[in-house]
N, CA, C and O of each residue as an XYZ file, in Angstrom:
256
protein
N      -2.215      6.069      8.358
C      -2.167      6.152      6.582
C      -1.286      4.726      6.617
O      -0.410      4.411      7.421
N      -1.664      4.181      5.795
C      -0.954      2.870      5.308
C      -0.235      3.420      3.925
O      -0.920      3.663      2.931
N       1.206      3.597      3.938
C       1.853      4.439      2.567
C       1.718      3.585      1.319
O       1.374      3.988      0.208
N       2.042      2.334      1.672
C       2.275      1.237      0.682
C       0.867      1.451      0.024
O       0.679      1.955     -1.083
N      -0.137      0.964      0.927
C      -1.309      0.781      0.160
C      -1.781      1.942     -0.569
O      -2.178      1.878     -1.733
N      -1.739      2.951      0.088
C      -1.983      4.093     -0.755
C      -1.308      4.437     -2.069
O      -1.813      5.276     -2.815
N      -0.115      3.775     -2.389
C       1.128      3.905     -3.248
C       0.305      2.929     -4.532
O      -0.033      3.209     -5.682
N       0.201      1.810     -3.784
C      -0.271      0.584     -4.443
C      -1.403      1.085     -5.219
O      -1.268      1.056     -6.443
N      -2.771      1.654     -4.611
C      -3.871      2.165     -5.062
C      -3.806      3.019     -6.162
O      -4.399      2.917     -7.236
N      -2.665      4.260     -5.604
C      -2.350      5.123     -6.713
C      -2.054      4.930     -8.060
O      -2.453      5.694     -8.939
N      -0.963      3.351     -8.382
C      -1.047      3.293     -9.573
C      -1.697      2.465    -10.317
O      -1.389      2.032    -11.427
N      -3.122      2.132     -9.317
C      -4.193      1.805    -10.579
C      -5.286      3.118    -10.899
O      -5.790      3.455    -11.970
N      -5.456      3.804     -9.299
C      -6.514      5.175     -9.459
C      -6.028      6.089    -10.052
O      -6.841      6.692    -10.752
N      -5.183      6.400    -10.070
C      -4.275      7.974     -9.720
C      -4.399      8.677    -11.160
O      -4.901      8.158    -12.157
N      -3.985      9.632    -11.093
C      -4.178     10.344    -12.871
C      -2.914      9.898    -13.694
O      -1.721     10.066    -13.442
N      -3.595      9.218    -14.858
C      -2.834      8.848    -15.739
C      -2.507      7.279    -15.552
O      -1.757      6.703    -16.340
N      -3.075      6.666    -14.533
C      -2.640      5.432    -14.587
C      -3.683      4.327    -15.136
O      -4.548      4.825    -15.857
N      -3.784      2.923    -14.944
C      -4.531      1.818    -15.434
C      -5.968      2.338    -15.508
O      -6.623      2.459    -16.544
N      -6.365      2.626    -14.270
C      -8.010      3.118    -14.416
C      -8.227      4.390    -13.520
O      -8.687      4.478    -12.382
N      -7.820      5.220    -14.267
C      -7.658      6.995    -13.945
C      -9.316      7.091    -13.984
O     -10.094      7.049    -14.938
N      -9.587      7.268    -12.248
C     -11.031      7.337    -12.198
C     -11.373      8.964    -11.870
O     -12.510      9.287    -11.526
N     -10.286      9.958    -12.009
C     -10.525     11.575    -12.035
C     -10.650     11.554    -10.755
O     -11.635     12.224    -10.445
N      -9.882     10.898     -9.426
C      -9.931     11.148     -8.345
C      -8.516     12.299     -7.746
O      -7.365     12.165     -8.160
N      -8.870     13.211     -6.887
C      -7.615     13.646     -6.362
C      -6.632     12.918     -5.461
O      -7.123     11.915     -4.944
N      -5.566     13.129     -5.192
C      -4.968     12.613     -4.393
C      -5.436     12.606     -3.000
O      -5.308     11.596     -2.308
N      -5.973     13.684     -2.558
C      -6.359     13.544     -1.213
C      -7.756     12.780     -1.036
O      -7.975     12.251      0.054
N      -8.747     12.694     -2.096
C      -9.714     11.978     -2.009
C      -9.255     10.600     -1.914
O      -9.850      9.973     -1.038
N      -8.433      9.986     -2.513
C      -7.838      8.677     -2.656
C      -7.061      8.302     -1.399
O      -7.126      7.162     -0.939
N      -6.241      9.378     -0.781
C      -5.651      9.130      0.345
C      -6.957      8.971      1.480
O      -6.665      8.399      2.531
N      -8.173      9.382      1.334
C      -8.958      9.480      2.706
C      -9.883      8.347      2.289
O     -10.583      7.839      3.166
N      -9.965      7.854      0.914
C     -10.231      6.371      0.886
C      -9.587      5.134      1.256
O     -10.166      4.124      1.656
N      -8.335      5.288      1.092
C      -7.247      4.395      1.584
C      -7.413      3.988      3.000
O      -7.503      2.864      3.493
N      -7.434      5.352      3.619
C      -7.264      5.338      5.389
C      -8.661      4.843      5.456
O      -8.736      3.735      5.986
N      -9.555      5.246      5.148
C     -11.198      4.595      5.400
C     -10.903      3.084      5.464
O     -11.153      2.458      6.494
N     -10.341      2.452      4.305
C     -10.468      1.064      4.275
C      -9.541      0.237      5.031
O      -9.713     -0.892      5.491
N      -8.266      1.200      5.088
C      -7.108      0.324      6.065
C      -7.587      0.380      7.659
O      -7.096     -0.418      8.457
N      -8.289      1.083      7.960
C      -8.685      1.569      9.380
C     -10.093      0.889      9.633
O     -10.535      1.066     10.769
N     -10.793      0.217      8.856
C     -12.028     -0.126      9.015
C     -11.665     -1.260     10.178
O     -10.495     -1.641     10.174
N     -12.539     -1.825     11.152
C     -12.419     -2.784     12.027
C     -13.549     -3.842     12.028
O     -13.492     -4.801     12.798
N     -14.541     -3.673     11.195
C     -14.996     -4.672     10.643
C     -15.098     -5.473      9.879
O     -16.098     -6.173      9.718
N     -13.623     -5.542      8.987
C     -13.153     -6.447      8.156
C     -11.707     -6.616      8.123
O     -10.927     -5.698      8.377
N     -11.376     -7.740      7.823
C      -9.656     -7.872      8.085
C      -9.092     -6.913      7.100
O      -9.827     -6.565      6.176
N      -7.905     -6.449      7.175
C      -7.250     -5.407      6.415
C      -5.917     -6.241      5.776
O      -5.161     -6.727      6.617
N      -5.587     -6.436      4.389
C      -4.121     -7.102      3.971
C      -3.345     -6.406      3.397
O      -2.126     -6.574      3.392
N      -4.200     -5.175      2.610
C      -3.507     -4.385      1.496
C      -3.574     -4.878      0.493
O      -2.614     -4.574     -0.214
N      -4.557     -5.806     -0.159
C      -4.253     -6.785     -1.466
C      -5.205     -6.348     -2.407
O      -5.765     -5.254     -2.484
N      -5.296     -7.194     -3.002
C      -6.098     -6.619     -4.423
C      -7.768     -6.654     -4.105
O      -8.561     -5.996     -4.778
N      -8.196     -7.570     -2.915
C      -9.492     -7.138     -2.283
C      -9.688     -5.841     -1.877
O     -10.499     -5.037     -2.338
N      -8.848     -5.674     -0.930
C      -8.630     -3.861     -0.461
C      -8.745     -2.743     -1.297
O      -9.371     -1.726     -1.000
N      -8.032     -2.969     -2.532
C      -7.767     -2.185     -3.521
C      -9.259     -2.176     -4.233
O      -9.619     -1.084     -4.673
N     -10.092     -3.214     -4.374
C     -11.164     -3.161     -5.133
C     -12.357     -2.464     -4.156
O     -13.354     -1.873     -4.572
N     -12.075     -2.637     -3.085
C     -12.952     -1.940     -1.854
C     -12.632     -0.430     -1.934
O     -13.546      0.390     -2.027
N     -11.526     -0.120     -1.904
C     -11.360      1.592     -2.713
C     -11.983      1.844     -3.938
O     -12.491      2.953     -4.101
N     -12.024      1.146     -4.682
C     -12.463      1.200     -6.024
C     -14.068      1.548     -5.963
O     -14.642      2.512     -6.469
N     -14.740      0.229     -5.018
C     -15.972      0.658     -4.881
C     -16.456      1.803     -4.366
O     -17.526      2.308     -4.705
N     -15.654      2.270     -3.494
C     -16.336      3.149     -2.473
C     -16.019      4.336     -3.333
O     -16.852      5.208     -3.083
N     -15.186      4.724     -4.217
C     -14.909      6.012     -5.165
C     -15.870      5.588     -6.140
O     -16.309      6.573     -6.732
N     -16.300      4.664     -6.484
C     -17.787      4.892     -7.724
C     -18.766      5.090     -6.751
O     -19.096      6.264     -6.917
N     -19.340      4.690     -5.949
C     -20.421      5.233     -5.051
C     -20.150      6.564     -4.765
O     -21.206      7.189     -4.867
N     -19.106      7.386     -4.414
C     -18.893      8.571     -4.647
C     -19.153      9.083     -5.855
O     -19.460     10.273     -5.927
N     -19.095      8.449     -6.781
C     -19.584      9.467     -8.439
C     -18.159      9.443     -8.864
O     -18.135     10.239     -9.802
N     -17.242      9.085     -8.737
C     -15.864      8.950     -9.446
C     -15.693      7.668    -10.485
O     -16.054      6.502    -10.330
N     -15.034      8.280    -11.569
C     -15.013      7.103    -12.861
C     -16.212      6.841    -13.392
O     -16.373      5.757    -13.954
N     -17.115      7.639    -13.327
C     -18.460      7.728    -14.114
C     -18.507      8.593    -15.077
O     -19.534      8.721    -15.742
């Protein structure tokens, strides 16, 4: 688990944050881990990766 990336994403998508998607910490951690461990795309822990987390969470029904 990339703790810095999780903290970065939580600052956007966590409870009471800028884009509160209504996601639990456990789900957010799992999604961050999924994105950071993918081998088919490079991981930089940047905005592109954060938006990938958001996209996955939205596909799972969060934030709607």
